[in-house]
Biopython code that builds the backbone (N, CA, C, O; Angstrom):
import numpy as np
from Bio.PDB.StructureBuilder import StructureBuilder

atoms = [
    (1, "MET", "N", (0.856, -1.178, 0.000)),
    (1, "MET", "CA", (0.000, 0.000, 0.000)),
    (1, "MET", "C", (0.899, 1.236, 0.000)),
    (1, "MET", "O", (1.830, 1.343, 0.798)),
    (2, "THR", "N", (0.606, 2.159, -0.900)),
    (2, "THR", "CA", (1.427, 3.363, -1.001)),
    (2, "THR", "C", (1.028, 4.379, 0.064)),
    (2, "THR", "O", (-0.014, 4.255, 0.708)),
    (3, "GLN", "N", (1.871, 5.374, 0.231)),
    (3, "GLN", "CA", (1.579, 6.443, 1.198)),
    (3, "GLN", "C", (0.295, 7.171, 0.819)),
    (3, "GLN", "O", (-0.493, 7.510, 1.701)),
    (4, "ASP", "N", (0.065, 7.418, -0.459)),
    (4, "ASP", "CA", (-1.160, 8.089, -0.902)),
    (4, "ASP", "C", (-2.398, 7.255, -0.603)),
    (4, "ASP", "O", (-3.434, 7.797, -0.216)),
    (5, "GLN", "N", (-2.297, 5.941, -0.780)),
    (5, "GLN", "CA", (-3.431, 5.065, -0.483)),
    (5, "GLN", "C", (-3.737, 5.046, 1.017)),
    (5, "GLN", "O", (-4.901, 5.047, 1.416)),
    (6, "VAL", "N", (-2.707, 5.029, 1.830)),
    (6, "VAL", "CA", (-2.893, 5.067, 3.283)),
    (6, "VAL", "C", (-3.543, 6.382, 3.686)),
    (6, "VAL", "O", (-4.467, 6.404, 4.499)),
    (7, "MET", "N", (-3.054, 7.479, 3.112)),
    (7, "MET", "CA", (-3.611, 8.790, 3.440)),
    (7, "MET", "C", (-5.089, 8.868, 3.043)),
    (7, "MET", "O", (-5.907, 9.376, 3.810)),
    (8, "LEU", "N", (-5.435, 8.372, 1.860)),
    (8, "LEU", "CA", (-6.823, 8.398, 1.408)),
    (8, "LEU", "C", (-7.710, 7.530, 2.291)),
    (8, "LEU", "O", (-8.830, 7.917, 2.624)),
    (9, "LEU", "N", (-7.214, 6.362, 2.666)),
    (9, "LEU", "CA", (-7.977, 5.481, 3.556)),
    (9, "LEU", "C", (-8.218, 6.145, 4.907)),
    (9, "LEU", "O", (-9.328, 6.098, 5.437)),
    (10, "LEU", "N", (-7.178, 6.765, 5.465)),
    (10, "LEU", "CA", (-7.327, 7.459, 6.745)),
    (10, "LEU", "C", (-8.265, 8.658, 6.619)),
    (10, "LEU", "O", (-9.046, 8.930, 7.531)),
    (11, "LEU", "N", (-8.195, 9.368, 5.509)),
    (11, "LEU", "CA", (-9.095, 10.499, 5.279)),
    (11, "LEU", "C", (-10.542, 10.036, 5.213)),
    (11, "LEU", "O", (-11.420, 10.660, 5.810)),
    (12, "LYS", "N", (-10.799, 8.956, 4.499)),
    (12, "LYS", "CA", (-12.166, 8.408, 4.414)),
    (12, "LYS", "C", (-12.668, 7.996, 5.801)),
    (12, "LYS", "O", (-13.800, 8.298, 6.179)),
    (13, "ALA", "N", (-11.816, 7.309, 6.544)),
    (13, "ALA", "CA", (-12.203, 6.892, 7.902)),
    (13, "ALA", "C", (-12.463, 8.111, 8.779)),
    (13, "ALA", "O", (-13.421, 8.136, 9.552)),
    (14, "GLY", "N", (-11.605, 9.120, 8.655)),
    (14, "GLY", "CA", (-11.770, 10.333, 9.451)),
    (14, "GLY", "C", (-13.051, 11.087, 9.121)),
    (14, "GLY", "O", (-13.698, 11.629, 10.016)),
    (15, "ILE", "N", (-13.421, 11.126, 7.850)),
    (15, "ILE", "CA", (-14.652, 11.809, 7.438)),
    (15, "ILE", "C", (-15.860, 11.107, 8.036)),
    (15, "ILE", "O", (-16.724, 11.746, 8.637)),
    (16, "VAL", "N", (-15.920, 9.790, 7.871)),
    (16, "VAL", "CA", (-17.063, 9.018, 8.391)),
    (16, "VAL", "C", (-17.129, 9.131, 9.915)),
    (16, "VAL", "O", (-18.198, 9.376, 10.475)),
    (17, "ALA", "N", (-15.995, 8.953, 10.578)),
    (17, "ALA", "CA", (-15.967, 9.043, 12.042)),
    (17, "ALA", "C", (-16.289, 10.456, 12.513)),
    (17, "ALA", "O", (-16.980, 10.633, 13.516)),
    (18, "GLY", "N", (-15.797, 11.456, 11.799)),
    (18, "GLY", "CA", (-16.070, 12.847, 12.169)),
    (18, "GLY", "C", (-17.546, 13.183, 12.086)),
    (18, "GLY", "O", (-18.110, 13.774, 13.007)),
    (19, "ILE", "N", (-18.175, 12.801, 10.969)),
    (19, "ILE", "CA", (-19.615, 13.063, 10.810)),
    (19, "ILE", "C", (-20.402, 12.322, 11.889)),
    (19, "ILE", "O", (-21.297, 12.891, 12.513)),
    (20, "ALA", "N", (-20.069, 11.067, 12.102)),
    (20, "ALA", "CA", (-20.784, 10.274, 13.118)),
    (20, "ALA", "C", (-20.603, 10.863, 14.517)),
    (20, "ALA", "O", (-21.559, 10.935, 15.289)),
    (21, "SER", "N", (-19.388, 11.281, 14.844)),
    (21, "SER", "CA", (-19.154, 11.795, 16.192)),
    (21, "SER", "C", (-19.843, 13.140, 16.422)),
    (21, "SER", "O", (-20.363, 13.387, 17.510)),
    (22, "VAL", "N", (-19.852, 14.006, 15.421)),
    (22, "VAL", "CA", (-20.516, 15.305, 15.584)),
    (22, "VAL", "C", (-22.027, 15.114, 15.687)),
    (22, "VAL", "O", (-22.675, 15.733, 16.531)),
    (23, "LEU", "N", (-22.592, 14.258, 14.831)),
    (23, "LEU", "CA", (-24.045, 14.010, 14.911)),
    (23, "LEU", "C", (-24.413, 13.342, 16.237)),
    (23, "LEU", "O", (-25.457, 13.649, 16.814)),
    (24, "THR", "N", (-23.573, 12.441, 16.718)),
    (24, "THR", "CA", (-23.814, 11.815, 18.027)),
    (24, "THR", "C", (-23.795, 12.871, 19.123)),
    (24, "THR", "O", (-24.642, 12.853, 20.015)),
    (25, "TRP", "N", (-22.828, 13.798, 19.065)),
    (25, "TRP", "CA", (-22.756, 14.867, 20.061)),
    (25, "TRP", "C", (-24.033, 15.703, 20.044)),
    (25, "TRP", "O", (-24.574, 16.031, 21.099)),
    (26, "ILE", "N", (-24.516, 16.050, 18.848)),
    (26, "ILE", "CA", (-25.738, 16.857, 18.747)),
    (26, "ILE", "C", (-26.912, 16.114, 19.372)),
    (26, "ILE", "O", (-27.705, 16.713, 20.099)),
    (27, "ILE", "N", (-27.033, 14.820, 19.099)),
    (27, "ILE", "CA", (-28.134, 14.024, 19.650)),
    (27, "ILE", "C", (-28.020, 13.940, 21.175)),
    (27, "ILE", "O", (-29.005, 14.165, 21.879)),
    (28, "VAL", "N", (-26.842, 13.622, 21.685)),
    (28, "VAL", "CA", (-26.647, 13.507, 23.139)),
    (28, "VAL", "C", (-26.892, 14.856, 23.808)),
    (28, "VAL", "O", (-27.575, 14.932, 24.829)),
    (29, "TYR", "N", (-26.336, 15.912, 23.235)),
    (29, "TYR", "CA", (-26.529, 17.247, 23.808)),
    (29, "TYR", "C", (-28.015, 17.615, 23.808)),
    (29, "TYR", "O", (-28.512, 18.207, 24.766)),
    (30, "GLY", "N", (-28.710, 17.267, 22.742)),
    (30, "GLY", "CA", (-30.148, 17.541, 22.676)),
    (30, "GLY", "C", (-30.956, 16.767, 23.705)),
    (30, "GLY", "O", (-31.960, 17.263, 24.216)),
    (31, "ARG", "N", (-30.517, 15.550, 24.007)),
    (31, "ARG", "CA", (-31.221, 14.746, 25.020)),
    (31, "ARG", "C", (-30.935, 15.244, 26.439)),
    (31, "ARG", "O", (-31.799, 15.167, 27.313)),
    (32, "LEU", "N", (-29.731, 15.750, 26.661)),
    (32, "LEU", "CA", (-29.335, 16.159, 28.004)),
    (32, "LEU", "C", (-29.596, 17.629, 28.312)),
    (32, "LEU", "O", (-29.742, 18.008, 29.475)),
    (33, "GLN", "N", (-29.653, 18.443, 27.285)),
    (33, "GLN", "CA", (-29.770, 19.888, 27.475)),
    (33, "GLN", "C", (-30.695, 20.456, 26.408)),
    (33, "GLN", "O", (-30.474, 20.213, 25.222)),
    (34, "PRO", "N", (-31.724, 21.204, 26.792)),
    (34, "PRO", "CA", (-32.580, 21.833, 25.776)),
    (34, "PRO", "C", (-31.855, 23.011, 25.115)),
    (34, "PRO", "O", (-32.127, 24.171, 25.424)),
    (35, "TRP", "N", (-30.930, 22.699, 24.201)),
    (35, "TRP", "CA", (-30.047, 23.702, 23.607)),
    (35, "TRP", "C", (-30.786, 24.774, 22.825)),
    (35, "TRP", "O", (-30.271, 25.881, 22.666)),
    (36, "TRP", "N", (-31.967, 24.474, 22.339)),
    (36, "TRP", "CA", (-32.742, 25.415, 21.531)),
    (36, "TRP", "C", (-33.337, 26.542, 22.366)),
    (36, "TRP", "O", (-33.931, 27.472, 21.821)),
    (37, "ARG", "N", (-33.181, 26.465, 23.695)),
    (37, "ARG", "CA", (-33.757, 27.476, 24.580)),
    (37, "ARG", "C", (-32.783, 28.576, 24.994)),
    (37, "ARG", "O", (-33.198, 29.558, 25.610)),
    (38, "ASP", "N", (-31.507, 28.435, 24.671)),
    (38, "ASP", "CA", (-30.571, 29.495, 25.059)),
    (38, "ASP", "C", (-29.560, 29.746, 23.939)),
    (38, "ASP", "O", (-29.325, 28.897, 23.078)),
    (39, "GLN", "N", (-28.981, 30.928, 23.983)),
    (39, "GLN", "CA", (-28.069, 31.366, 22.930)),
    (39, "GLN", "C", (-26.783, 30.530, 22.882)),
    (39, "GLN", "O", (-26.259, 30.270, 21.799)),
    (40, "ILE", "N", (-26.283, 30.114, 24.023)),
    (40, "ILE", "CA", (-25.060, 29.311, 24.026)),
    (40, "ILE", "C", (-25.324, 27.976, 23.335)),
    (40, "ILE", "O", (-24.545, 27.556, 22.480)),
    (41, "GLY", "N", (-26.397, 27.319, 23.692)),
    (41, "GLY", "CA", (-26.732, 26.044, 23.060)),
    (41, "GLY", "C", (-26.965, 26.187, 21.566)),
    (41, "GLY", "O", (-26.491, 25.373, 20.775)),
    (42, "LEU", "N", (-27.692, 27.221, 21.187)),
    (42, "LEU", "CA", (-27.926, 27.458, 19.759)),
    (42, "LEU", "C", (-26.618, 27.682, 19.015)),
    (42, "LEU", "O", (-26.429, 27.154, 17.919)),
    (43, "SER", "N", (-25.715, 28.458, 19.599)),
    (43, "SER", "CA", (-24.452, 28.730, 18.913)),
    (43, "SER", "C", (-23.582, 27.476, 18.821)),
    (43, "SER", "O", (-22.909, 27.262, 17.813)),
    (44, "LEU", "N", (-23.594, 26.654, 19.859)),
    (44, "LEU", "CA", (-22.828, 25.408, 19.827)),
    (44, "LEU", "C", (-23.333, 24.468, 18.733)),
    (44, "LEU", "O", (-22.547, 23.945, 17.943)),
    (45, "VAL", "N", (-24.634, 24.260, 18.694)),
    (45, "VAL", "CA", (-25.207, 23.336, 17.719)),
    (45, "VAL", "C", (-25.073, 23.894, 16.304)),
    (45, "VAL", "O", (-24.819, 23.139, 15.366)),
    (46, "THR", "N", (-25.241, 25.203, 16.140)),
    (46, "THR", "CA", (-25.088, 25.799, 14.808)),
    (46, "THR", "C", (-23.688, 25.551, 14.274)),
    (46, "THR", "O", (-23.527, 25.192, 13.107)),
    (47, "MET", "N", (-22.685, 25.733, 15.098)),
    (47, "MET", "CA", (-21.313, 25.505, 14.637)),
    (47, "MET", "C", (-21.087, 24.038, 14.318)),
    (47, "MET", "O", (-20.379, 23.718, 13.363)),
    (48, "LYS", "N", (-21.670, 23.146, 15.095)),
    (48, "LYS", "CA", (-21.518, 21.714, 14.817)),
    (48, "LYS", "C", (-22.195, 21.338, 13.502)),
    (48, "LYS", "O", (-21.697, 20.475, 12.779)),
    (49, "VAL", "N", (-23.311, 21.967, 13.187)),
    (49, "VAL", "CA", (-23.979, 21.719, 11.906)),
    (49, "VAL", "C", (-23.086, 22.179, 10.751)),
    (49, "VAL", "O", (-22.987, 21.497, 9.731)),
    (50, "ILE", "N", (-22.442, 23.324, 10.909)),
    (50, "ILE", "CA", (-21.523, 23.811, 9.874)),
    (50, "ILE", "C", (-20.343, 22.848, 9.710)),
    (50, "ILE", "O", (-19.938, 22.550, 8.586)),
    (51, "VAL", "N", (-19.799, 22.368, 10.812)),
    (51, "VAL", "CA", (-18.691, 21.406, 10.743)),
    (51, "VAL", "C", (-19.142, 20.139, 10.017)),
    (51, "VAL", "O", (-18.417, 19.614, 9.172)),
    (52, "THR", "N", (-20.332, 19.652, 10.345)),
    (52, "THR", "CA", (-20.857, 18.468, 9.685)),
    (52, "THR", "C", (-21.033, 18.719, 8.193)),
    (52, "THR", "O", (-20.700, 17.862, 7.375)),
    (53, "GLY", "N", (-21.553, 19.884, 7.838)),
    (53, "GLY", "CA", (-21.712, 20.223, 6.427)),
    (53, "GLY", "C", (-20.383, 20.238, 5.697)),
    (53, "GLY", "O", (-20.271, 19.713, 4.589)),
    (54, "GLN", "N", (-19.379, 20.837, 6.312)),
    (54, "GLN", "CA", (-18.052, 20.878, 5.692)),
    (54, "GLN", "C", (-17.499, 19.455, 5.507)),
    (54, "GLN", "O", (-16.912, 19.144, 4.470)),
    (55, "LEU", "N", (-17.690, 18.607, 6.507)),
    (55, "LEU", "CA", (-17.242, 17.216, 6.377)),
    (55, "LEU", "C", (-18.015, 16.486, 5.274)),
    (55, "LEU", "O", (-17.443, 15.658, 4.564)),
    (56, "CYS", "N", (-19.296, 16.784, 5.127)),
    (56, "CYS", "CA", (-20.094, 16.162, 4.062)),
    (56, "CYS", "C", (-19.582, 16.582, 2.681)),
    (56, "CYS", "O", (-19.496, 15.758, 1.771)),
    (57, "PHE", "N", (-19.246, 17.857, 2.530)),
    (57, "PHE", "CA", (-18.704, 18.305, 1.244)),
    (57, "PHE", "C", (-17.354, 17.663, 0.962)),
    (57, "PHE", "O", (-17.057, 17.307, -0.179)),
    (58, "LEU", "N", (-16.540, 17.515, 1.996)),
    (58, "LEU", "CA", (-15.274, 16.817, 1.833)),
    (58, "LEU", "C", (-15.531, 15.360, 1.449)),
    (58, "LEU", "O", (-14.831, 14.797, 0.607)),
    (59, "GLY", "N", (-16.538, 14.761, 2.072)),
    (59, "GLY", "CA", (-16.909, 13.386, 1.739)),
    (59, "GLY", "C", (-17.370, 13.241, 0.298)),
    (59, "GLY", "O", (-17.031, 12.260, -0.362)),
    (60, "LEU", "N", (-18.145, 14.210, -0.203)),
    (60, "LEU", "CA", (-18.551, 14.174, -1.611)),
    (60, "LEU", "C", (-17.337, 14.170, -2.529)),
    (60, "LEU", "O", (-17.305, 13.457, -3.532)),
    (61, "ALA", "N", (-16.352, 14.962, -2.179)),
    (61, "ALA", "CA", (-15.142, 15.040, -3.006)),
    (61, "ALA", "C", (-14.337, 13.741, -2.933)),
    (61, "ALA", "O", (-13.849, 13.253, -3.952)),
    (62, "VAL", "N", (-14.198, 13.183, -1.725)),
    (62, "VAL", "CA", (-13.355, 12.002, -1.555)),
    (62, "VAL", "C", (-14.040, 10.723, -2.036)),
    (62, "VAL", "O", (-13.429, 9.907, -2.726)),
    (63, "PHE", "N", (-15.313, 10.554, -1.669)),
    (63, "PHE", "CA", (-15.996, 9.310, -2.007)),
    (63, "PHE", "C", (-16.595, 9.317, -3.413)),
    (63, "PHE", "O", (-16.545, 8.300, -4.105)),
    (64, "LEU", "N", (-17.158, 10.444, -3.844)),
    (64, "LEU", "CA", (-17.864, 10.502, -5.133)),
    (64, "LEU", "C", (-17.129, 11.333, -6.177)),
    (64, "LEU", "O", (-17.596, 11.476, -7.307)),
    (65, "HIS", "N", (-15.991, 11.873, -5.800)),
    (65, "HIS", "CA", (-15.186, 12.693, -6.708)),
    (65, "HIS", "C", (-15.960, 13.898, -7.240)),
    (65, "HIS", "O", (-15.757, 14.327, -8.375)),
    (66, "LEU", "N", (-16.852, 14.438, -6.401)),
    (66, "LEU", "CA", (-17.591, 15.645, -6.754)),
    (66, "LEU", "C", (-16.957, 16.824, -6.029)),
    (66, "LEU", "O", (-16.578, 16.713, -4.863)),
    (67, "SER", "N", (-16.845, 17.925, -6.704)),
    (67, "SER", "CA", (-16.303, 19.113, -6.064)),
    (67, "SER", "C", (-17.167, 20.309, -6.426)),
    (67, "SER", "O", (-18.125, 20.199, -7.192)),
    (68, "ARG", "N", (-16.812, 21.440, -5.865)),
    (68, "ARG", "CA", (-17.545, 22.661, -6.155)),
    (68, "ARG", "C", (-17.439, 23.035, -7.618)),
    (68, "ARG", "O", (-18.276, 23.781, -8.125)),
    (69, "LEU", "N", (-16.432, 22.534, -8.302)),
    (69, "LEU", "CA", (-16.262, 22.837, -9.726)),
    (69, "LEU", "C", (-17.084, 21.918, -10.619)),
    (69, "LEU", "O", (-17.333, 22.250, -11.778)),
    (70, "ASP", "N", (-17.513, 20.761, -10.099)),
    (70, "ASP", "CA", (-18.276, 19.804, -10.893)),
    (70, "ASP", "C", (-19.767, 20.109, -10.931)),
    (70, "ASP", "O", (-20.451, 19.780, -11.900)),
    (71, "ASN", "N", (-20.263, 20.735, -9.880)),
    (71, "ASN", "CA", (-21.698, 20.937, -9.757)),
    (71, "ASN", "C", (-21.931, 22.301, -9.122)),
    (71, "ASN", "O", (-21.396, 22.602, -8.055)),
    (72, "ARG", "N", (-22.729, 23.113, -9.785)),
    (72, "ARG", "CA", (-22.971, 24.469, -9.304)),
    (72, "ARG", "C", (-23.703, 24.476, -7.959)),
    (72, "ARG", "O", (-23.394, 25.297, -7.096)),
    (73, "LEU", "N", (-24.663, 23.575, -7.772)),
    (73, "LEU", "CA", (-25.400, 23.512, -6.505)),
    (73, "LEU", "C", (-24.444, 23.161, -5.353)),
    (73, "LEU", "O", (-24.491, 23.783, -4.291)),
    (74, "ILE", "N", (-23.588, 22.172, -5.570)),
    (74, "ILE", "CA", (-22.607, 21.820, -4.542)),
    (74, "ILE", "C", (-21.683, 23.003, -4.286)),
    (74, "ILE", "O", (-21.333, 23.285, -3.140)),
    (75, "GLY", "N", (-21.290, 23.691, -5.346)),
    (75, "GLY", "CA", (-20.419, 24.850, -5.202)),
    (75, "GLY", "C", (-21.049, 25.940, -4.358)),
    (75, "GLY", "O", (-20.400, 26.501, -3.476)),
    (76, "TRP", "N", (-22.312, 26.243, -4.624)),
    (76, "TRP", "CA", (-22.996, 27.282, -3.836)),
    (76, "TRP", "C", (-23.199, 26.846, -2.389)),
    (76, "TRP", "O", (-22.995, 27.634, -1.466)),
    (77, "ALA", "N", (-23.600, 25.589, -2.190)),
    (77, "ALA", "CA", (-23.808, 25.102, -0.823)),
    (77, "ALA", "C", (-22.496, 25.136, -0.037)),
    (77, "ALA", "O", (-22.472, 25.554, 1.120)),
    (78, "TYR", "N", (-21.425, 24.703, -0.661)),
    (78, "TYR", "CA", (-20.116, 24.731, 0.000)),
    (78, "TYR", "C", (-19.695, 26.159, 0.328)),
    (78, "TYR", "O", (-19.156, 26.430, 1.401)),
    (79, "THR", "N", (-19.946, 27.061, -0.607)),
    (79, "THR", "CA", (-19.614, 28.475, -0.387)),
    (79, "THR", "C", (-20.412, 29.045, 0.773)),
    (79, "THR", "O", (-19.854, 29.754, 1.611)),
    (80, "VAL", "N", (-21.700, 28.755, 0.842)),
    (80, "VAL", "CA", (-22.551, 29.262, 1.917)),
    (80, "VAL", "C", (-22.092, 28.705, 3.264)),
    (80, "VAL", "O", (-21.999, 29.449, 4.240)),
    (81, "PHE", "N", (-21.804, 27.396, 3.326)),
    (81, "PHE", "CA", (-21.329, 26.811, 4.579)),
    (81, "PHE", "C", (-20.011, 27.446, 5.003)),
    (81, "PHE", "O", (-19.802, 27.710, 6.187)),
    (82, "THR", "N", (-19.127, 27.691, 4.052)),
    (82, "THR", "CA", (-17.836, 28.293, 4.382)),
    (82, "THR", "C", (-18.021, 29.735, 4.850)),
    (82, "THR", "O", (-17.409, 30.152, 5.834)),
    (83, "LEU", "N", (-18.853, 30.487, 4.156)),
    (83, "LEU", "CA", (-19.092, 31.880, 4.541)),
    (83, "LEU", "C", (-19.821, 31.987, 5.883)),
    (83, "LEU", "O", (-19.686, 32.993, 6.579)),
    (84, "ALA", "N", (-20.584, 30.972, 6.249)),
    (84, "ALA", "CA", (-21.338, 31.000, 7.505)),
    (84, "ALA", "C", (-20.433, 30.888, 8.724)),
    (84, "ALA", "O", (-20.835, 31.268, 9.824)),
    (85, "ILE", "N", (-19.232, 30.380, 8.552)),
    (85, "ILE", "CA", (-18.335, 30.188, 9.694)),
    (85, "ILE", "C", (-18.064, 31.504, 10.418)),
    (85, "ILE", "O", (-18.161, 31.559, 11.644)),
    (86, "THR", "N", (-17.730, 32.556, 9.690)),
    (86, "THR", "CA", (-17.345, 33.817, 10.321)),
    (86, "THR", "C", (-18.482, 34.460, 11.109)),
    (86, "THR", "O", (-18.282, 34.782, 12.280)),
    (87, "PRO", "N", (-19.675, 34.666, 10.524)),
    (87, "PRO", "CA", (-20.726, 35.286, 11.343)),
    (87, "PRO", "C", (-21.143, 34.428, 12.536)),
    (87, "PRO", "O", (-21.486, 34.963, 13.590)),
    (88, "VAL", "N", (-21.116, 33.107, 12.381)),
    (88, "VAL", "CA", (-21.463, 32.241, 13.509)),
    (88, "VAL", "C", (-20.415, 32.360, 14.611)),
    (88, "VAL", "O", (-20.764, 32.383, 15.791)),
    (89, "MET", "N", (-19.149, 32.436, 14.248)),
    (89, "MET", "CA", (-18.105, 32.586, 15.261)),
    (89, "MET", "C", (-18.175, 33.956, 15.935)),
    (89, "MET", "O", (-17.923, 34.060, 17.135)),
    (90, "VAL", "N", (-18.509, 35.001, 15.191)),
    (90, "VAL", "CA", (-18.705, 36.324, 15.803)),
    (90, "VAL", "C", (-19.875, 36.262, 16.779)),
    (90, "VAL", "O", (-19.775, 36.754, 17.902)),
    (91, "TRP", "N", (-20.980, 35.659, 16.354)),
    (91, "TRP", "CA", (-22.160, 35.498, 17.215)),
    (91, "TRP", "C", (-21.783, 34.720, 18.472)),
    (91, "TRP", "O", (-22.142, 35.118, 19.580)),
    (92, "ARG", "N", (-21.061, 33.609, 18.305)),
    (92, "ARG", "CA", (-20.660, 32.800, 19.460)),
    (92, "ARG", "C", (-19.784, 33.609, 20.415)),
    (92, "ARG", "O", (-19.936, 33.510, 21.632)),
    (93, "THR", "N", (-18.874, 34.405, 19.871)),
    (93, "THR", "CA", (-18.004, 35.229, 20.709)),
    (93, "THR", "C", (-18.821, 36.211, 21.531)),
    (93, "THR", "O", (-18.591, 36.357, 22.731)),
    (94, "VAL", "N", (-19.777, 36.889, 20.896)),
    (94, "VAL", "CA", (-20.638, 37.848, 21.599)),
    (94, "VAL", "C", (-21.454, 37.130, 22.674)),
    (94, "VAL", "O", (-21.578, 37.625, 23.794)),
    (95, "VAL", "N", (-22.009, 35.971, 22.337)),
    (95, "VAL", "CA", (-22.808, 35.203, 23.302)),
    (95, "VAL", "C", (-21.960, 34.818, 24.515)),
    (95, "VAL", "O", (-22.415, 34.954, 25.651)),
    (96, "TRP", "N", (-20.746, 34.344, 24.291)),
    (96, "TRP", "CA", (-19.890, 33.930, 25.398)),
    (96, "TRP", "C", (-19.433, 35.114, 26.230)),
    (96, "TRP", "O", (-19.319, 34.997, 27.451)),
    (97, "ILE", "N", (-19.169, 36.246, 25.604)),
    (97, "ILE", "CA", (-18.800, 37.442, 26.375)),
    (97, "ILE", "C", (-19.966, 37.874, 27.257)),
    (97, "ILE", "O", (-19.778, 38.178, 28.435)),
    (98, "ARG", "N", (-21.164, 37.901, 26.688)),
    (98, "ARG", "CA", (-22.356, 38.268, 27.482)),
    (98, "ARG", "C", (-22.568, 37.291, 28.628)),
    (98, "ARG", "O", (-22.861, 37.700, 29.752)),
    (99, "ALA", "N", (-22.422, 36.001, 28.346)),
    (99, "ALA", "CA", (-22.635, 34.982, 29.384)),
    (99, "ALA", "C", (-21.608, 35.103, 30.502)),
    (99, "ALA", "O", (-21.919, 34.837, 31.663)),
    (100, "SER", "N", (-20.404, 35.496, 30.165)),
    (100, "SER", "CA", (-19.369, 35.619, 31.196)),
    (100, "SER", "C", (-19.608, 36.817, 32.106)),
    (100, "SER", "O", (-19.090, 36.864, 33.222)),
    (101, "ARG", "N", (-20.384, 37.778, 31.639)),
    (101, "ARG", "CA", (-20.678, 38.965, 32.447)),
    (101, "ARG", "C", (-21.890, 38.781, 33.344)),
    (101, "ARG", "O", (-22.099, 39.561, 34.273)),
    (102, "GLU", "N", (-22.689, 37.758, 33.076)),
    (102, "GLU", "CA", (-23.883, 37.508, 33.890)),
    (102, "GLU", "C", (-23.468, 36.881, 35.214)),
    (102, "GLU", "O", (-22.525, 36.093, 35.269)),
    (103, "PRO", "N", (-24.172, 37.233, 36.270)),
    (103, "PRO", "CA", (-23.846, 36.594, 37.558)),
    (103, "PRO", "C", (-24.161, 35.109, 37.486)),
    (103, "PRO", "O", (-25.122, 34.706, 36.830)),
    (104, "PRO", "N", (-23.357, 34.296, 38.156)),
    (104, "PRO", "CA", (-23.603, 32.855, 38.114)),
    (104, "PRO", "C", (-24.932, 32.518, 38.773)),
    (104, "PRO", "O", (-25.327, 33.121, 39.771)),
    (105, "GLU", "N", (-25.618, 31.528, 38.181)),
    (105, "GLU", "CA", (-26.879, 31.070, 38.768)),
    (105, "GLU", "C", (-26.580, 30.128, 39.904)),
    (105, "GLU", "O", (-25.634, 29.343, 39.845)),
    (106, "GLY", "N", (-27.375, 30.206, 40.920)),
    (106, "GLY", "CA", (-27.169, 29.319, 42.067)),
    (106, "GLY", "C", (-27.915, 29.849, 43.273)),
    (106, "GLY", "O", (-28.615, 30.858, 43.189)),
    (107, "PRO", "N", (-27.764, 29.176, 44.373)),
    (107, "PRO", "CA", (-28.456, 29.628, 45.594)),
    (107, "PRO", "C", (-27.920, 30.990, 46.053)),
    (107, "PRO", "O", (-26.717, 31.251, 46.067)),
    (108, "GLU", "N", (-28.862, 31.820, 46.420)),
    (108, "GLU", "CA", (-28.469, 33.154, 46.925)),
    (108, "GLU", "C", (-28.092, 33.026, 48.379)),
    (108, "GLU", "O", (-28.664, 32.220, 49.113)),
    (109, "GLU", "N", (-27.133, 33.820, 48.793)),
    (109, "GLU", "CA", (-26.692, 33.761, 50.196)),
    (109, "GLU", "C", (-27.364, 34.810, 51.008)),
    (109, "GLU", "O", (-27.118, 34.913, 52.210)),
]
sb = StructureBuilder()
sb.init_structure("model")
sb.init_model(0)
sb.init_chain("A")
sb.init_seg("    ")
for serial, (resi, resn, name, xyz) in enumerate(atoms, 1):
    if name == "N":
        sb.init_residue(resn, " ", resi, " ")
    sb.init_atom(name, np.array(xyz, "f"), 0.0, 1.0, " ", f" {name:<3s}", serial, name[0])
structure = sb.get_structure()
């Protein structure tokens, strides 16, 4: 087996495992925490969805040899997912800064 074949095999395994692990995290987090009710949870899950989308586009390229240059719809979807990273990260930063300024919840003394 050549180095390129090993790298491709590991990349394929990493894509499948990455998608499975992120989706598992979303499911577990959803069962344990009502993430849709607060900004931190929404920002966490939104970023995980973007990561999953990016892994799916990478999977299309690796498994089906499709890229943004082969199909206009895939190209636009990939572009939108990539462009979404920055505003979501800005939103997450603002949410975390606001959350850090709030007094901690707990029993009052």
